[in-house]
C-alpha positions in Angstrom: -0.1 0.0 0.2 3.1 2.0 -0.2 2.9 5.5 1.6 -1.1 5.0 2.2 -2.2 5.5 5.7 -4.1 2.7 7.2 -7.4 5.1 7.7 -7.2 5.7 4.0 -7.3 2.0 3.1 -10.7 0.9 1.5 -12.1 -2.3 -0.1 -11.4 -0.8 -3.6 -7.5 -0.5 -2.4 -7.7 -4.1 -1.0 -9.2 -5.3 -4.0 -6.5 -3.6 -6.2 -3.8 -5.1 -4.1 -5.2 -8.6 -4.4 -5.6 -8.2 -8.3 -2.2 -7.1 -8.6 -0.8 -10.4 -6.9 -3.2 -12.2 -9.4 -1.5 -10.5 -12.3 1.9 -11.6 -10.6 0.7 -15.1 -10.8 0.0 -15.9 -7.3 -2.1 -18.8 -6.6 -5.5 -18.2 -5.3 -4.6 -19.9 -1.9 -1.7 -17.5 -1.6 -3.9 -14.6 -2.1 -6.1 -15.5 0.2 -3.3 -15.8 2.6 -2.6 -12.1 2.0 -6.3 -11.2 2.5 -6.5 -13.2 5.6 -3.4 -11.3 7.2 -4.9 -8.0 6.1 -8.3 -8.7 7.4 -6.5 -10.1 10.9 -4.6 -6.8 11.1 -7.6 -4.5 11.0 -9.9 -7.0 13.2 -6.9 -6.5 15.7 -7.2 -2.7 15.3 -11.1 -2.9 15.9 -10.6 -4.6 18.9 -8.2 -2.1 20.3 -10.7 0.7 19.3 -8.7 2.1 16.6 -11.0 1.5 13.8 -14.7 0.9 13.6 -14.9 -1.2 10.3 -12.6 -3.5 8.6 -12.8 -2.7 4.8 -11.3 -6.3 3.9 -14.2 -7.9 5.0 -16.2 -6.5 2.0 -13.5 -8.3 -0.3 -14.2 -11.8 -1.2 -11.8 -14.5 -1.0 -10.4 -16.1 -4.2 -12.1 -19.7 -5.1 -9.4 -22.2 -4.7 -9.0 -25.2 -6.8 -9.8 -28.6 -5.1 -7.0 -29.9 -3.0 -4.6 -32.5 -4.5 -4.3 -36.0 -3.0 -1.1 -38.0 -3.3 -0.6 -41.6 -2.3 2.6 -43.4 -2.3 3.1 -46.2 -4.6 3.8 -49.8 -3.1 7.3 -49.5 -4.4 7.8 -46.0 -2.9 6.4 -47.0 0.4 8.8 -49.9 0.3 11.7 -47.7 -0.3 10.6 -45.3 2.6 10.2 -48.0 5.1 13.6 -49.3 3.8 15.2 -46.0 4.8 13.7 -45.7 8.0 14.6 -49.2 9.4 18.2 -47.6 10.7 15.9 -45.8 13.2 13.6 -48.0 15.2 11.5 -44.7 16.4 11.1 -43.5 13.0 10.4 -46.8 11.8 7.6 -47.4 14.1 6.3 -44.0 13.6 6.0 -44.3 9.7 4.3 -47.7 10.1 1.7 -46.2 12.2 1.3 -43.1 10.5 0.8 -44.8 7.1 -1.5 -47.3 8.4 -3.9 -45.5 10.3 -3.8 -42.2 9.0 -3.1 -40.8 12.6 -1.7 -37.4 13.2 1.7 -36.8 14.6 0.1 -35.3 17.8 -2.0 -38.4 18.2 1.2 -40.7 17.9 4.1 -39.2 19.4 2.5 -38.3 23.1 1.3 -42.0 23.6 2.1 -43.9 26.8 2.8 -47.6 26.8 -0.4 -47.9 29.0 -2.4 -46.3 26.1 -1.2 -49.2 23.6 -2.7 -52.6 23.5 -0.5 -55.2 21.2 -1.9 -58.2 22.4 -5.4 -59.7 22.2 -7.7 -59.7 19.0 -8.0 -55.8 18.6 -4.3 -54.2 19.0 -4.7 -50.8 19.2 -3.5 -47.2 20.5 -6.0 -45.3 22.6 -5.8 -41.7 22.1 -7.6 -39.9 24.9 -8.1 -36.5 23.1 -8.0 -36.4 19.2 -8.3 -33.0 17.3 -11.9 -32.8 17.8 -11.6 -33.2 21.3 -12.9 -36.8 21.6 -11.3 -40.0 22.7 -10.3 -42.5 19.8 -9.0 -46.1 19.4 -6.6 -46.5 16.4 -6.4 -50.2 15.3 -2.9 -51.5 14.4 -1.5 -53.8 11.8 0.9 -56.3 12.3 3.7 -54.5 10.9 3.0 -51.5 13.3 2.8 -54.0 16.2 6.3 -55.4 15.3 7.8 -52.1 15.1 6.7 -51.0 18.4 7.9 -54.3 20.3 11.2 -53.4 18.8 11.6 -49.9 20.1 14.2 -49.2 22.8 11.3 -47.9 25.0 9.3 -51.0 25.0 8.9 -52.3 28.5 11.3 -49.8 29.8 9.9 -46.4 29.3 6.5 -44.9 30.2 6.3 -43.3 26.8 6.4 -45.2 23.5 8.3 -42.3 21.7 10.3 -40.7 25.0 12.3 -37.8 24.7 16.1 -37.9 24.0 17.1 -36.4 27.2 21.0 -36.6 26.0 20.0 -34.1 23.2 21.4 -30.6 23.5 17.8 -29.3 22.2 15.9 -31.2 25.0 14.7 -28.5 27.4 12.7 -31.1 29.8 9.2 -29.5 29.1 8.0 -32.7 27.3 8.7 -36.2 28.1 8.0 -37.4 24.8 9.3 -36.6 21.1 7.5 -34.0 19.4 9.4 -33.6 16.1 
C-alpha cells in the first residue's frame, strides 16, 4: 500500500492489491493468505478501538482449486520403510502413520499404558483427538512388530520418549515432538 495511511485503506484498495497479486501469478490460496493477514490486522485494530470497520471484509476470498491427494505407490512405500529401518522410532512412527492416518500429535505423546499390542484388537488409545473426542486406532501387524522393537518397549513410560541427552531437549515434554 506504499505510503497510504491505514485509515485511507478501503475495500477498493484491498481489491486492487489482491488483483495485482493475481497478475503476478500468485495462486488463489496465496492471495487468500494475504487477504487473511490484512483482515486480521484490521480486526486487531478494531478490537483495540482504533477502527470501527474492516475494509477487507467487503472483499471476497478467491475460489481455490480442489486440493490434491497424493498416495505413495507400493514401491515408494517399500523404499521409505527401508530407509527408516536404521532408526527404530522413525520406523515405528512411519508404519503407524501410514497404516492408520493418525496425526503426529496423536502418535508421539502416547504412553505404553495407552497401547494394546496383545489380544484380538491391537490398538493405540488417544484420549483426546483433534476434535476433542477419544479414539482407538487399530494397529496392523507391521506396526505392532515395529513397536515391539522400540528401545522404550517395557522400559519407558512413553512409546516415543524424548532424548534427554539431546542438547535441544529442554525438559518440557517427556515424549518426542519432532
